[in-house]
C-alpha positions, 0 to 999 in steps of 0.5 A: 492512490488511497491516503490513509490516516495511520501506519496501521491502515497502510499495512491493513490495506496493503496486505488486503489489496495485495492478497492474490496479487503482488507486492511492488513496494512493501509498507515502508518509508521512501522519503516522500511520505511517512509510510507507502506501499504499492501492490497489485490486487488479484484482478491486476489493479495497481493501488498505491497506499500512503500516509502523508 
């Protein structure tokens, strides 16, 4: 899990990590943080990107 300092960083990291991979949960507010995204990178590694 990556914790970000602002919403722009969440958007940037989710887009960069998800390129060539897949989006499991696009950046949004899911109730447990201000902004969250979950992506798989091009190597199949799963990343959770969160702004608390």
